[in-house]
N, CA, C, O and CB atoms as a CASP TS submission, in Angstrom:
PFRMAT TS
TARGET T0000
AUTHOR 0000-0000-0000
METHOD Language model
MODEL 1
PARENT N/A
ATOM      1  N   MET     1      -9.905  11.105   5.712  1.00  0.00           N
ATOM      2  CA  MET     1      -9.945   9.684   5.971  1.00  0.00           C
ATOM      3  C   MET     1     -10.984   9.449   7.046  1.00  0.00           C
ATOM      4  O   MET     1     -11.786   8.524   6.922  1.00  0.00           O
ATOM      5  CB  MET     1      -8.551   9.137   6.392  1.00  0.00           C
ATOM      6  N   GLU     2     -10.999  10.206   8.037  1.00  0.00           N
ATOM      7  CA  GLU     2     -11.975  10.159   9.114  1.00  0.00           C
ATOM      8  C   GLU     2     -13.334  10.054   8.682  1.00  0.00           C
ATOM      9  O   GLU     2     -14.070   9.135   9.039  1.00  0.00           O
ATOM     10  CB  GLU     2     -11.873  11.287   9.936  1.00  0.00           C
ATOM     11  N   ALA     3     -13.699  11.044   7.867  1.00  0.00           N
ATOM     12  CA  ALA     3     -15.118  11.127   7.310  1.00  0.00           C
ATOM     13  C   ALA     3     -15.381   9.796   6.512  1.00  0.00           C
ATOM     14  O   ALA     3     -16.405   9.161   6.760  1.00  0.00           O
ATOM     15  CB  ALA     3     -15.311  12.469   6.312  1.00  0.00           C
ATOM     16  N   PHE     4     -14.501   9.359   5.573  1.00  0.00           N
ATOM     17  CA  PHE     4     -14.708   8.153   4.903  1.00  0.00           C
ATOM     18  C   PHE     4     -14.971   7.037   5.861  1.00  0.00           C
ATOM     19  O   PHE     4     -15.965   6.327   5.705  1.00  0.00           O
ATOM     20  CB  PHE     4     -13.574   7.854   4.053  1.00  0.00           C
ATOM     21  N   ALA     5     -14.166   6.852   6.805  1.00  0.00           N
ATOM     22  CA  ALA     5     -14.340   5.720   7.759  1.00  0.00           C
ATOM     23  C   ALA     5     -15.456   5.761   8.615  1.00  0.00           C
ATOM     24  O   ALA     5     -16.004   4.704   8.929  1.00  0.00           O
ATOM     25  CB  ALA     5     -13.247   5.589   8.578  1.00  0.00           C
ATOM     26  N   THR     6     -15.931   7.016   9.100  1.00  0.00           N
ATOM     27  CA  THR     6     -17.141   7.046   9.668  1.00  0.00           C
ATOM     28  C   THR     6     -18.268   6.772   8.842  1.00  0.00           C
ATOM     29  O   THR     6     -19.179   6.107   9.336  1.00  0.00           O
ATOM     30  CB  THR     6     -17.295   8.167  10.223  1.00  0.00           C
ATOM     31  N   ALA     7     -18.362   7.187   7.626  1.00  0.00           N
ATOM     32  CA  ALA     7     -19.495   6.823   6.715  1.00  0.00           C
ATOM     33  C   ALA     7     -19.534   5.376   6.391  1.00  0.00           C
ATOM     34  O   ALA     7     -20.594   4.759   6.286  1.00  0.00           O
ATOM     35  CB  ALA     7     -19.419   7.592   5.425  1.00  0.00           C
ATOM     36  N   PHE     8     -18.253   4.794   6.220  1.00  0.00           N
ATOM     37  CA  PHE     8     -18.186   3.461   5.805  1.00  0.00           C
ATOM     38  C   PHE     8     -18.812   2.541   6.948  1.00  0.00           C
ATOM     39  O   PHE     8     -19.583   1.615   6.697  1.00  0.00           O
ATOM     40  CB  PHE     8     -16.700   3.094   5.472  1.00  0.00           C
ATOM     41  N   PHE     9     -18.429   2.867   8.131  1.00  0.00           N
ATOM     42  CA  PHE     9     -18.951   2.008   9.337  1.00  0.00           C
ATOM     43  C   PHE     9     -20.409   2.296   9.550  1.00  0.00           C
ATOM     44  O   PHE     9     -21.147   1.375   9.900  1.00  0.00           O
ATOM     45  CB  PHE     9     -18.149   2.323  10.724  1.00  0.00           C
ATOM     46  N   LYS    10     -20.882   3.521   9.364  1.00  0.00           N
ATOM     47  CA  LYS    10     -22.231   3.731   9.483  1.00  0.00           C
ATOM     48  C   LYS    10     -23.080   3.054   8.541  1.00  0.00           C
ATOM     49  O   LYS    10     -24.229   2.733   8.845  1.00  0.00           O
ATOM     50  CB  LYS    10     -22.471   5.016   9.424  1.00  0.00           C
ATOM     51  N   LYS    11     -22.577   2.820   7.409  1.00  0.00           N
ATOM     52  CA  LYS    11     -23.212   1.969   6.341  1.00  0.00           C
ATOM     53  C   LYS    11     -23.007   0.517   6.480  1.00  0.00           C
ATOM     54  O   LYS    11     -23.315  -0.221   5.543  1.00  0.00           O
ATOM     55  CB  LYS    11     -22.711   2.347   5.020  1.00  0.00           C
ATOM     56  N   GLY    12     -22.497   0.033   7.601  1.00  0.00           N
ATOM     57  CA  GLY    12     -22.299  -1.445   7.753  1.00  0.00           C
ATOM     58  C   GLY    12     -20.955  -2.007   7.533  1.00  0.00           C
ATOM     59  O   GLY    12     -20.719  -3.195   7.754  1.00  0.00           O
ATOM     60  N   GLY    13     -20.091  -1.197   7.113  1.00  0.00           N
ATOM     61  CA  GLY    13     -18.656  -1.606   6.796  1.00  0.00           C
ATOM     62  C   GLY    13     -18.135  -2.356   8.097  1.00  0.00           C
ATOM     63  O   GLY    13     -18.491  -2.036   9.232  1.00  0.00           O
ATOM     64  N   VAL    14     -17.323  -3.308   7.830  1.00  0.00           N
ATOM     65  CA  VAL    14     -16.713  -4.106   8.951  1.00  0.00           C
ATOM     66  C   VAL    14     -15.175  -3.844   9.147  1.00  0.00           C
ATOM     67  O   VAL    14     -14.696  -3.809  10.280  1.00  0.00           O
ATOM     68  CB  VAL    14     -16.935  -5.637   8.672  1.00  0.00           C
ATOM     69  N   GLN    15     -14.443  -3.668   8.067  1.00  0.00           N
ATOM     70  CA  GLN    15     -13.022  -3.554   8.202  1.00  0.00           C
ATOM     71  C   GLN    15     -12.513  -2.692   7.103  1.00  0.00           C
ATOM     72  O   GLN    15     -13.049  -2.728   5.995  1.00  0.00           O
ATOM     73  CB  GLN    15     -12.349  -4.907   8.193  1.00  0.00           C
ATOM     74  N   ILE    16     -11.413  -1.850   7.384  1.00  0.00           N
ATOM     75  CA  ILE    16     -10.810  -1.044   6.494  1.00  0.00           C
ATOM     76  C   ILE    16      -9.296  -1.161   6.736  1.00  0.00           C
ATOM     77  O   ILE    16      -8.848  -1.164   7.882  1.00  0.00           O
ATOM     78  CB  ILE    16     -11.340   0.346   6.610  1.00  0.00           C
ATOM     79  N   ASN    17      -8.532  -1.254   5.678  1.00  0.00           N
ATOM     80  CA  ASN    17      -7.080  -1.285   5.772  1.00  0.00           C
ATOM     81  C   ASN    17      -6.517  -0.110   5.055  1.00  0.00           C
ATOM     82  O   ASN    17      -6.821   0.053   3.873  1.00  0.00           O
ATOM     83  CB  ASN    17      -6.508  -2.575   5.209  1.00  0.00           C
ATOM     84  N   PHE    18      -5.671   0.779   5.703  1.00  0.00           N
ATOM     85  CA  PHE    18      -5.194   1.921   5.099  1.00  0.00           C
ATOM     86  C   PHE    18      -3.695   1.643   4.884  1.00  0.00           C
ATOM     87  O   PHE    18      -2.997   1.164   5.778  1.00  0.00           O
ATOM     88  CB  PHE    18      -5.492   3.187   5.948  1.00  0.00           C
ATOM     89  N   ASN    19      -3.212   1.972   3.625  1.00  0.00           N
ATOM     90  CA  ASN    19      -1.896   1.901   3.384  1.00  0.00           C
ATOM     91  C   ASN    19      -1.362   3.442   3.349  1.00  0.00           C
ATOM     92  O   ASN    19      -1.804   4.176   2.466  1.00  0.00           O
ATOM     93  CB  ASN    19      -1.655   1.076   2.062  1.00  0.00           C
ATOM     94  N   LEU    20      -0.477   3.915   4.234  1.00  0.00           N
ATOM     95  CA  LEU    20      -0.095   5.306   4.178  1.00  0.00           C
ATOM     96  C   LEU    20       1.368   5.307   3.924  1.00  0.00           C
ATOM     97  O   LEU    20       2.206   5.423   4.818  1.00  0.00           O
ATOM     98  CB  LEU    20      -0.462   6.086   5.469  1.00  0.00           C
ATOM     99  N   VAL    21       1.642   5.167   2.621  1.00  0.00           N
ATOM    100  CA  VAL    21       2.963   5.120   2.001  1.00  0.00           C
ATOM    101  C   VAL    21       3.025   6.060   0.906  1.00  0.00           C
ATOM    102  O   VAL    21       2.122   6.100   0.070  1.00  0.00           O
ATOM    103  CB  VAL    21       3.311   3.765   1.517  1.00  0.00           C
ATOM    104  N   ASP    22       4.128   6.888   0.853  1.00  0.00           N
ATOM    105  CA  ASP    22       4.443   7.856  -0.253  1.00  0.00           C
ATOM    106  C   ASP    22       4.575   7.012  -1.508  1.00  0.00           C
ATOM    107  O   ASP    22       5.325   6.037  -1.470  1.00  0.00           O
ATOM    108  CB  ASP    22       5.803   8.717   0.026  1.00  0.00           C
ATOM    109  N   LEU    23       3.929   7.296  -2.583  1.00  0.00           N
ATOM    110  CA  LEU    23       4.010   6.596  -3.854  1.00  0.00           C
ATOM    111  C   LEU    23       5.442   6.684  -4.405  1.00  0.00           C
ATOM    112  O   LEU    23       5.955   5.756  -5.031  1.00  0.00           O
ATOM    113  CB  LEU    23       2.992   7.185  -4.866  1.00  0.00           C
ATOM    114  N   LYS    24       6.047   7.821  -4.146  1.00  0.00           N
ATOM    115  CA  LYS    24       7.394   8.004  -4.719  1.00  0.00           C
ATOM    116  C   LYS    24       8.387   7.095  -3.935  1.00  0.00           C
ATOM    117  O   LYS    24       9.371   6.651  -4.527  1.00  0.00           O
ATOM    118  CB  LYS    24       7.841   9.547  -4.650  1.00  0.00           C
ATOM    119  N   ILE    25       8.174   6.816  -2.681  1.00  0.00           N
ATOM    120  CA  ILE    25       9.008   5.908  -1.811  1.00  0.00           C
ATOM    121  C   ILE    25       8.756   4.479  -2.392  1.00  0.00           C
ATOM    122  O   ILE    25       9.693   3.714  -2.617  1.00  0.00           O
ATOM    123  CB  ILE    25       8.586   6.009  -0.176  1.00  0.00           C
ATOM    124  N   LEU    26       7.460   4.154  -2.622  1.00  0.00           N
ATOM    125  CA  LEU    26       7.259   2.690  -3.134  1.00  0.00           C
ATOM    126  C   LEU    26       8.021   2.548  -4.537  1.00  0.00           C
ATOM    127  O   LEU    26       8.705   1.554  -4.784  1.00  0.00           O
ATOM    128  CB  LEU    26       5.578   2.327  -3.332  1.00  0.00           C
ATOM    129  N   GLU    27       7.864   3.562  -5.403  1.00  0.00           N
ATOM    130  CA  GLU    27       8.643   3.494  -6.747  1.00  0.00           C
ATOM    131  C   GLU    27      10.167   3.330  -6.512  1.00  0.00           C
ATOM    132  O   GLU    27      10.854   2.543  -7.162  1.00  0.00           O
ATOM    133  CB  GLU    27       8.399   4.844  -7.624  1.00  0.00           C
ATOM    134  N   GLU    28      10.601   4.071  -5.610  1.00  0.00           N
ATOM    135  CA  GLU    28      12.103   4.035  -5.259  1.00  0.00           C
ATOM    136  C   GLU    28      12.412   2.624  -4.764  1.00  0.00           C
ATOM    137  O   GLU    28      13.421   2.025  -5.136  1.00  0.00           O
ATOM    138  CB  GLU    28      12.510   5.147  -4.098  1.00  0.00           C
ATOM    139  N   ALA    29      11.507   2.099  -3.905  1.00  0.00           N
ATOM    140  CA  ALA    29      11.813   0.661  -3.277  1.00  0.00           C
ATOM    141  C   ALA    29      11.721  -0.321  -4.438  1.00  0.00           C
ATOM    142  O   ALA    29      12.477  -1.292  -4.464  1.00  0.00           O
ATOM    143  CB  ALA    29      10.705   0.201  -2.039  1.00  0.00           C
ATOM    144  N   MET    30      10.878  -0.120  -5.341  1.00  0.00           N
ATOM    145  CA  MET    30      10.743  -1.145  -6.551  1.00  0.00           C
ATOM    146  C   MET    30      12.056  -1.159  -7.311  1.00  0.00           C
ATOM    147  O   MET    30      12.493  -2.192  -7.820  1.00  0.00           O
ATOM    148  CB  MET    30       9.513  -0.735  -7.613  1.00  0.00           C
ATOM    149  N   ASN    31      12.717   0.092  -7.380  1.00  0.00           N
ATOM    150  CA  ASN    31      13.807   0.061  -8.207  1.00  0.00           C
ATOM    151  C   ASN    31      15.184  -0.216  -7.504  1.00  0.00           C
ATOM    152  O   ASN    31      16.214  -0.483  -8.123  1.00  0.00           O
ATOM    153  CB  ASN    31      13.827   1.304  -8.906  1.00  0.00           C
ATOM    154  N   ASP    32      15.088  -0.127  -6.208  1.00  0.00           N
ATOM    155  CA  ASP    32      16.398  -0.413  -5.290  1.00  0.00           C
ATOM    156  C   ASP    32      16.042  -1.208  -4.182  1.00  0.00           C
ATOM    157  O   ASP    32      16.423  -0.846  -3.069  1.00  0.00           O
ATOM    158  CB  ASP    32      17.094   0.891  -4.701  1.00  0.00           C
ATOM    159  N   ASN    33      15.332  -2.296  -4.317  1.00  0.00           N
ATOM    160  CA  ASN    33      14.875  -3.093  -3.179  1.00  0.00           C
ATOM    161  C   ASN    33      16.087  -3.655  -2.238  1.00  0.00           C
ATOM    162  O   ASN    33      15.852  -4.078  -1.106  1.00  0.00           O
ATOM    163  CB  ASN    33      14.025  -4.296  -3.754  1.00  0.00           C
ATOM    164  N   GLY    34      17.290  -3.628  -2.748  1.00  0.00           N
ATOM    165  CA  GLY    34      18.356  -4.043  -1.953  1.00  0.00           C
ATOM    166  C   GLY    34      18.800  -2.990  -0.932  1.00  0.00           C
ATOM    167  O   GLY    34      19.638  -3.297  -0.085  1.00  0.00           O
ATOM    168  N   ASN    35      18.299  -1.824  -0.976  1.00  0.00           N
ATOM    169  CA  ASN    35      18.607  -0.867  -0.130  1.00  0.00           C
ATOM    170  C   ASN    35      17.975  -0.970   1.259  1.00  0.00           C
ATOM    171  O   ASN    35      16.748  -0.898   1.334  1.00  0.00           O
ATOM    172  CB  ASN    35      18.299   0.292  -0.734  1.00  0.00           C
ATOM    173  N   PRO    36      18.716  -1.134   2.377  1.00  0.00           N
ATOM    174  CA  PRO    36      18.109  -1.345   3.621  1.00  0.00           C
ATOM    175  C   PRO    36      17.087  -0.390   4.064  1.00  0.00           C
ATOM    176  O   PRO    36      16.220  -0.800   4.837  1.00  0.00           O
ATOM    177  CB  PRO    36      19.064  -1.395   4.551  1.00  0.00           C
ATOM    178  N   ILE    37      17.079   0.821   3.675  1.00  0.00           N
ATOM    179  CA  ILE    37      16.093   1.770   4.102  1.00  0.00           C
ATOM    180  C   ILE    37      14.808   1.515   3.686  1.00  0.00           C
ATOM    181  O   ILE    37      13.904   2.160   4.218  1.00  0.00           O
ATOM    182  CB  ILE    37      16.394   3.006   3.713  1.00  0.00           C
ATOM    183  N   TYR    38      14.491   0.522   2.653  1.00  0.00           N
ATOM    184  CA  TYR    38      13.254   0.110   2.296  1.00  0.00           C
ATOM    185  C   TYR    38      12.696  -1.065   2.802  1.00  0.00           C
ATOM    186  O   TYR    38      11.553  -1.411   2.504  1.00  0.00           O
ATOM    187  CB  TYR    38      13.220   0.031   1.107  1.00  0.00           C
ATOM    188  N   HIS    39      13.520  -1.787   3.648  1.00  0.00           N
ATOM    189  CA  HIS    39      13.159  -3.091   4.203  1.00  0.00           C
ATOM    190  C   HIS    39      12.077  -3.106   5.178  1.00  0.00           C
ATOM    191  O   HIS    39      11.440  -4.133   5.412  1.00  0.00           O
ATOM    192  CB  HIS    39      14.276  -3.678   4.811  1.00  0.00           C
ATOM    193  N   ASP    40      11.852  -1.982   5.757  1.00  0.00           N
ATOM    194  CA  ASP    40      10.728  -1.822   6.801  1.00  0.00           C
ATOM    195  C   ASP    40       9.325  -1.477   6.236  1.00  0.00           C
ATOM    196  O   ASP    40       8.354  -1.405   6.989  1.00  0.00           O
ATOM    197  CB  ASP    40      11.110  -0.695   7.794  1.00  0.00           C
ATOM    198  N   ILE    41       9.231  -1.264   4.889  1.00  0.00           N
ATOM    199  CA  ILE    41       7.983  -0.890   4.312  1.00  0.00           C
ATOM    200  C   ILE    41       7.018  -2.101   4.315  1.00  0.00           C
ATOM    201  O   ILE    41       7.259  -3.051   3.570  1.00  0.00           O
ATOM    202  CB  ILE    41       8.203  -0.350   2.891  1.00  0.00           C
ATOM    203  N   ASN    42       5.980  -2.101   5.090  1.00  0.00           N
ATOM    204  CA  ASN    42       5.037  -3.135   5.214  1.00  0.00           C
ATOM    205  C   ASN    42       3.761  -2.670   4.654  1.00  0.00           C
ATOM    206  O   ASN    42       3.283  -1.630   5.106  1.00  0.00           O
ATOM    207  CB  ASN    42       4.887  -3.572   6.611  1.00  0.00           C
ATOM    208  N   VAL    43       3.070  -3.402   3.600  1.00  0.00           N
ATOM    209  CA  VAL    43       1.966  -2.889   3.234  1.00  0.00           C
ATOM    210  C   VAL    43       0.853  -4.050   3.380  1.00  0.00           C
ATOM    211  O   VAL    43       1.163  -5.233   3.520  1.00  0.00           O
ATOM    212  CB  VAL    43       2.145  -2.301   1.868  1.00  0.00           C
ATOM    213  N   LYS    44      -0.420  -3.602   3.334  1.00  0.00           N
ATOM    214  CA  LYS    44      -1.559  -4.523   3.489  1.00  0.00           C
ATOM    215  C   LYS    44      -2.130  -4.851   2.164  1.00  0.00           C
ATOM    216  O   LYS    44      -2.599  -3.962   1.454  1.00  0.00           O
ATOM    217  CB  LYS    44      -2.638  -3.938   4.380  1.00  0.00           C
ATOM    218  N   VAL    45      -2.108  -6.120   1.795  1.00  0.00           N
ATOM    219  CA  VAL    45      -2.647  -6.601   0.505  1.00  0.00           C
ATOM    220  C   VAL    45      -3.718  -7.568   0.660  1.00  0.00           C
ATOM    221  O   VAL    45      -3.481  -8.732   0.982  1.00  0.00           O
ATOM    222  CB  VAL    45      -1.603  -7.206  -0.315  1.00  0.00           C
ATOM    223  N   THR    46      -4.983  -7.093   0.425  1.00  0.00           N
ATOM    224  CA  THR    46      -6.185  -7.917   0.613  1.00  0.00           C
ATOM    225  C   THR    46      -6.187  -9.007   1.548  1.00  0.00           C
ATOM    226  O   THR    46      -6.414 -10.157   1.172  1.00  0.00           O
ATOM    227  CB  THR    46      -6.537  -8.451  -0.548  1.00  0.00           C
ATOM    228  N   GLY    47      -5.943  -8.709   2.761  1.00  0.00           N
ATOM    229  CA  GLY    47      -6.223  -9.622   3.846  1.00  0.00           C
ATOM    230  C   GLY    47      -4.850 -10.087   4.438  1.00  0.00           C
ATOM    231  O   GLY    47      -4.931 -10.833   5.414  1.00  0.00           O
ATOM    232  N   TYR    48      -3.784  -9.803   4.054  1.00  0.00           N
ATOM    233  CA  TYR    48      -2.469 -10.026   4.673  1.00  0.00           C
ATOM    234  C   TYR    48      -1.490  -8.913   4.456  1.00  0.00           C
ATOM    235  O   TYR    48      -1.683  -8.051   3.599  1.00  0.00           O
ATOM    236  CB  TYR    48      -1.877 -11.275   4.162  1.00  0.00           C
ATOM    237  N   SER    49      -0.399  -8.935   5.267  1.00  0.00           N
ATOM    238  CA  SER    49       0.602  -7.998   5.282  1.00  0.00           C
ATOM    239  C   SER    49       1.768  -8.491   4.635  1.00  0.00           C
ATOM    240  O   SER    49       2.019  -9.693   4.712  1.00  0.00           O
ATOM    241  CB  SER    49       0.890  -7.586   6.564  1.00  0.00           C
ATOM    242  N   SER    50       2.547  -7.684   3.979  1.00  0.00           N
ATOM    243  CA  SER    50       3.793  -8.068   3.362  1.00  0.00           C
ATOM    244  C   SER    50       4.925  -7.004   3.275  1.00  0.00           C
ATOM    245  O   SER    50       4.647  -5.843   2.978  1.00  0.00           O
ATOM    246  CB  SER    50       3.486  -8.516   2.033  1.00  0.00           C
ATOM    247  N   HIS    51       6.108  -7.368   3.515  1.00  0.00           N
ATOM    248  CA  HIS    51       7.154  -6.375   3.282  1.00  0.00           C
ATOM    249  C   HIS    51       7.310  -6.202   1.755  1.00  0.00           C
ATOM    250  O   HIS    51       7.593  -7.107   0.970  1.00  0.00           O
ATOM    251  CB  HIS    51       8.524  -6.815   3.961  1.00  0.00           C
ATOM    252  N   PHE    52       7.088  -4.933   1.457  1.00  0.00           N
ATOM    253  CA  PHE    52       6.957  -4.621  -0.001  1.00  0.00           C
ATOM    254  C   PHE    52       8.161  -5.013  -0.783  1.00  0.00           C
ATOM    255  O   PHE    52       7.987  -5.442  -1.923  1.00  0.00           O
ATOM    256  CB  PHE    52       6.705  -3.150  -0.216  1.00  0.00           C
ATOM    257  N   VAL    53       9.428  -4.907  -0.272  1.00  0.00           N
ATOM    258  CA  VAL    53      10.554  -5.339  -1.195  1.00  0.00           C
ATOM    259  C   VAL    53      10.736  -6.819  -1.291  1.00  0.00           C
ATOM    260  O   VAL    53      11.511  -7.314  -2.109  1.00  0.00           O
ATOM    261  CB  VAL    53      11.867  -4.750  -0.743  1.00  0.00           C
ATOM    262  N   THR    54       9.981  -7.568  -0.405  1.00  0.00           N
ATOM    263  CA  THR    54      10.051  -9.119  -0.682  1.00  0.00           C
ATOM    264  C   THR    54       9.027  -9.688  -1.666  1.00  0.00           C
ATOM    265  O   THR    54       9.139 -10.833  -2.104  1.00  0.00           O
ATOM    266  CB  THR    54       9.847  -9.897   0.642  1.00  0.00           C
ATOM    267  N   MET    55       7.922  -8.781  -2.040  1.00  0.00           N
ATOM    268  CA  MET    55       6.960  -9.024  -3.082  1.00  0.00           C
ATOM    269  C   MET    55       7.651  -9.218  -4.437  1.00  0.00           C
ATOM    270  O   MET    55       8.672  -8.603  -4.747  1.00  0.00           O
ATOM    271  CB  MET    55       5.965  -7.879  -3.149  1.00  0.00           C
ATOM    272  N   ASP    56       7.057 -10.076  -5.194  1.00  0.00           N
ATOM    273  CA  ASP    56       7.450 -10.375  -6.643  1.00  0.00           C
ATOM    274  C   ASP    56       7.325  -8.947  -7.299  1.00  0.00           C
ATOM    275  O   ASP    56       6.457  -8.152  -6.941  1.00  0.00           O
ATOM    276  CB  ASP    56       6.421 -11.573  -7.418  1.00  0.00           C
ATOM    277  N   LYS    57       8.163  -8.699  -8.192  1.00  0.00           N
ATOM    278  CA  LYS    57       8.187  -7.310  -8.959  1.00  0.00           C
ATOM    279  C   LYS    57       6.911  -7.186  -9.660  1.00  0.00           C
ATOM    280  O   LYS    57       6.566  -6.008  -9.762  1.00  0.00           O
ATOM    281  CB  LYS    57       9.402  -7.168 -10.049  1.00  0.00           C
ATOM    282  N   ARG    58       6.095  -8.038 -10.181  1.00  0.00           N
ATOM    283  CA  ARG    58       4.846  -7.867 -10.805  1.00  0.00           C
ATOM    284  C   ARG    58       3.969  -7.499  -9.819  1.00  0.00           C
ATOM    285  O   ARG    58       3.158  -6.623 -10.116  1.00  0.00           O
ATOM    286  CB  ARG    58       4.379  -9.005 -11.511  1.00  0.00           C
ATOM    287  N   PHE    59       3.933  -8.083  -8.430  1.00  0.00           N
ATOM    288  CA  PHE    59       2.980  -7.677  -7.453  1.00  0.00           C
ATOM    289  C   PHE    59       3.339  -6.328  -6.946  1.00  0.00           C
ATOM    290  O   PHE    59       2.425  -5.561  -6.643  1.00  0.00           O
ATOM    291  CB  PHE    59       2.892  -8.663  -6.337  1.00  0.00           C
ATOM    292  N   GLN    60       4.532  -5.975  -6.830  1.00  0.00           N
ATOM    293  CA  GLN    60       4.804  -4.684  -6.569  1.00  0.00           C
ATOM    294  C   GLN    60       4.367  -3.612  -7.427  1.00  0.00           C
ATOM    295  O   GLN    60       3.880  -2.596  -6.931  1.00  0.00           O
ATOM    296  CB  GLN    60       6.004  -4.600  -6.454  1.00  0.00           C
ATOM    297  N   LYS    61       4.514  -3.764  -8.813  1.00  0.00           N
ATOM    298  CA  LYS    61       4.013  -3.040  -9.835  1.00  0.00           C
ATOM    299  C   LYS    61       2.500  -2.988  -9.807  1.00  0.00           C
ATOM    300  O   LYS    61       1.986  -1.884  -9.989  1.00  0.00           O
ATOM    301  CB  LYS    61       4.504  -3.567 -11.055  1.00  0.00           C
ATOM    302  N   GLU    62       1.719  -4.038  -9.602  1.00  0.00           N
ATOM    303  CA  GLU    62       0.322  -4.051  -9.426  1.00  0.00           C
ATOM    304  C   GLU    62      -0.179  -3.258  -8.177  1.00  0.00           C
ATOM    305  O   GLU    62      -1.179  -2.545  -8.261  1.00  0.00           O
ATOM    306  CB  GLU    62      -0.108  -5.451  -9.352  1.00  0.00           C
ATOM    307  N   PHE    63       0.554  -3.399  -6.976  1.00  0.00           N
ATOM    308  CA  PHE    63       0.276  -2.642  -5.848  1.00  0.00           C
ATOM    309  C   PHE    63       0.319  -1.229  -6.034  1.00  0.00           C
ATOM    310  O   PHE    63      -0.575  -0.467  -5.663  1.00  0.00           O
ATOM    311  CB  PHE    63       1.107  -2.974  -4.858  1.00  0.00           C
ATOM    312  N   VAL    64       1.441  -0.864  -6.654  1.00  0.00           N
ATOM    313  CA  VAL    64       1.664   0.730  -6.923  1.00  0.00           C
ATOM    314  C   VAL    64       0.576   1.245  -7.806  1.00  0.00           C
ATOM    315  O   VAL    64       0.041   2.327  -7.565  1.00  0.00           O
ATOM    316  CB  VAL    64       3.117   1.072  -7.676  1.00  0.00           C
ATOM    317  N   GLU    65       0.206   0.440  -8.905  1.00  0.00           N
ATOM    318  CA  GLU    65      -0.811   1.003  -9.814  1.00  0.00           C
ATOM    319  C   GLU    65      -2.142   1.100  -9.103  1.00  0.00           C
ATOM    320  O   GLU    65      -2.943   2.005  -9.333  1.00  0.00           O
ATOM    321  CB  GLU    65      -0.954   0.145 -11.093  1.00  0.00           C
ATOM    322  N   ARG    66      -2.361   0.056  -8.164  1.00  0.00           N
ATOM    323  CA  ARG    66      -3.681   0.032  -7.523  1.00  0.00           C
ATOM    324  C   ARG    66      -3.886   1.180  -6.573  1.00  0.00           C
ATOM    325  O   ARG    66      -4.980   1.734  -6.467  1.00  0.00           O
ATOM    326  CB  ARG    66      -3.878  -1.257  -6.788  1.00  0.00           C
ATOM    327  N   VAL    67      -2.756   1.554  -5.837  1.00  0.00           N
ATOM    328  CA  VAL    67      -2.867   2.685  -4.926  1.00  0.00           C
ATOM    329  C   VAL    67      -2.524   4.024  -5.460  1.00  0.00           C
ATOM    330  O   VAL    67      -2.491   4.996  -4.705  1.00  0.00           O
ATOM    331  CB  VAL    67      -2.052   2.456  -3.807  1.00  0.00           C
ATOM    332  N   ASN    68      -2.268   4.122  -6.716  1.00  0.00           N
ATOM    333  CA  ASN    68      -1.875   5.400  -7.379  1.00  0.00           C
ATOM    334  C   ASN    68      -3.175   6.307  -7.703  1.00  0.00           C
ATOM    335  O   ASN    68      -3.659   6.436  -8.828  1.00  0.00           O
ATOM    336  CB  ASN    68      -1.058   5.059  -8.756  1.00  0.00           C
ATOM    337  N   TYR    69      -3.608   6.852  -6.637  1.00  0.00           N
ATOM    338  CA  TYR    69      -4.969   7.770  -6.879  1.00  0.00           C
ATOM    339  C   TYR    69      -4.603   8.972  -7.538  1.00  0.00           C
ATOM    340  O   TYR    69      -5.502   9.613  -8.082  1.00  0.00           O
ATOM    341  CB  TYR    69      -5.757   8.216  -5.510  1.00  0.00           C
ATOM    342  N   VAL    70      -3.268   9.444  -7.587  1.00  0.00           N
ATOM    343  CA  VAL    70      -2.881  10.791  -8.142  1.00  0.00           C
ATOM    344  C   VAL    70      -3.096  10.763  -9.628  1.00  0.00           C
ATOM    345  O   VAL    70      -3.373  11.821 -10.194  1.00  0.00           O
ATOM    346  CB  VAL    70      -1.369  11.165  -7.816  1.00  0.00           C
ATOM    347  N   SER    71      -2.988   9.589 -10.341  1.00  0.00           N
ATOM    348  CA  SER    71      -3.192   9.661 -11.757  1.00  0.00           C
ATOM    349  C   SER    71      -4.573   9.456 -12.165  1.00  0.00           C
ATOM    350  O   SER    71      -4.820   9.351 -13.366  1.00  0.00           O
ATOM    351  CB  SER    71      -2.376   8.723 -12.424  1.00  0.00           C
ATOM    352  N   LEU    72      -5.573   9.382 -11.229  1.00  0.00           N
ATOM    353  CA  LEU    72      -6.936   9.267 -11.665  1.00  0.00           C
ATOM    354  C   LEU    72      -7.526  10.567 -12.126  1.00  0.00           C
ATOM    355  O   LEU    72      -8.689  10.610 -12.527  1.00  0.00           O
ATOM    356  CB  LEU    72      -7.753   8.715 -10.590  1.00  0.00           C
TER
END
């Protein structure tokens, strides 16, 4: 991440937002968002932050698909 950020800013980049959340935990939170252990998961979504469990299910799904680099 450090190498990516360094190169990004050297090439004129202005802002980076990293979401460092285990994909499995996000999937668990999607399926059991009533569980209080997931209420503190805060994610950065294109310019704003949101508590993951308060997001609409379709946005949760989209977010998980978008940050799932394992399946690439």
